[in-house]
N, C-alpha and C positions, 0 to 999 in steps of 0.2 A: 361243413365242419367234419363230418363224417368221413367224407372222401379222403381227406387231408391225414385224418388219424390213421385210416387202413393202409396210407402210403409209408407211415414211419416204418412199420415192420418191414416191408419190402426193400425200403433205404438202406436199413441195417443189414440185412440180407446180403446186398450188392456190396456193402462197405466191407463186411467179414469176408466176403469170396476175394476181394482185392488182396489182402494181405497173406492168404492162407498158402501152405507149402504144396497143397494139392497133388500130394505123393512124387513129386517132381524130383529125381534123384540128386540133381544139379542146383536144387535151389539155394544152397549153399555156397555156391561157387560164384567169385566176382565176376561181373561182365569183364570182358577183354579190355576195356578201356579204364578199368578202375586201378588208379594208383595207392596204395595205402600209405598212410602217415609214416614218417620214420620212427624207428624205435629209439625214444630217447633213453639217455644215460640215466640210470637209476639213483635217486637221491634217497639215503637213508631218513627216515622220520626220527627226530629227536625224541630220546626216551622209549625208542621201540627197537628192541634188540631181539635178533634171530637166536633163540636157544637151542633148537633142534640140531644137531650135528649132522653135516653134509652126509654122512655115512647111513644115516637113515634113509636116504633116498634110493641106495643100492636095492635093488630088485623091484623098484616102482617105474613106470613111466613117466617120462618127463612132464607130462601134465597132469600127473596123480598129484594131490594135496597132500602133503605130510604135515601133520600139526596146523591145516589149514592154509598153507604157502605150496604152490607148485615149483619144481625145481628151477626153471629158468625166471621165476617171478622172484626169488632171493636175491637181494641185493649183490651179494658178493659174487654169485653164479654171473648175472647180468652184466658187472661190472667187469670180472675177467673175460667174458665173452667180447666187451666192448674194445676192451684193452688188446685183446688178441688179435680181432678181426677189424680192419679199418672199413670194410666194404659193407655200406648200410643194407644191401639186398641179400646180402649173404647172412648177416646178423638176423634179418626179419624170416629168410628161410629157415634158418635154426631154430628160432623160438614159435615157429607157425605152429598152431593148433591143428592146422590142417595136414600135416607131415605124418608119414608112417613112421613109428619110432618102436623102439625096443625097450626093456627094462634096462635101467642104469646098471652100469656093473664095476665092478672094482679092477684097478688097474694096479698093481703091486701094492706096496703096504701103506702107501698115503694117497694114492690115485684112484679118480673114479672117471666114467666117460659115459656120454649121452650120445646116441647113435640115431640117424634118423635118415629118412630118404623120399623122393617125390613119389607119391601115389603111382602106381603102376610103371614105374620106371626104376626099381630099386636098384638093379644091379648096375645101370649106368649112372646115375646121378643120386649122390648119398654124400654125407657129411658125418664127422665125429667129433666131439668137444671132448677132451682131455683135461681134466683139471686136478691141480695137487691139493689136496686139503690143507696141508701144513704151510704152503706158500701162498696159497690161493691164486696163482698163476694158471694161466690157461693156454693151451695150443689148440688149433683146431684144424682138422682135415676136411677137405673138399675135392671130391672127385665127379668129373663130367666127361664121361667115357667119348662123347660127341669131341670136344675140344682137346681134351687131355690124354686121350688114348689109355695106355696101361701104367698112366702116372698120376699123381693127387698133388694137389697144392696144399701147404701146411704154411698157416699164420700164427705168427707167434709175437705179433706187436709190431711187426716191419711189414717191409715188402714179401710176400708170399715165397715160399721156397718149393721147389718142384723136387718131389722124390718118386722113386719107383714104385708101383702096388697102389692097390685101392686103399680105402679108411678102413682102420680096424673096427671090428664088429664084436668083439669078444674074445 
């Protein structure tokens, strides 16, 4: 029995080593064959209303919680994004917590924008979601220099429209 008891700490140590990060810088990156599940359209919970105004997010990163809720986790923001962009992969890219982002910035009197990019490729692969806080409508700019050159695609609820230039960054 004593031999079995002494194996328990060794087995626990082996199990602990299996799930550790071990300092690997890429340990949070999904394997190449991983396909994340689709991002579902948000459904508000009855009796729970978001009382914090959207302008409170200006100056915060999209992943920062303001009064406990991050920008893209707000029902009206996620709904506006889904309404503007029909491409599920682009919606996931914009909402990704792995994207490089800048603080949300004001656009005019009633607008705000969230800008992000692909890590290590910000100049060539980036996007901006602009939202009108009065109407709740959004438009999204997506720029991929490899396929679009010096132009970007703008999504506003229909087929994307190609415009010259890159996505606004403030």
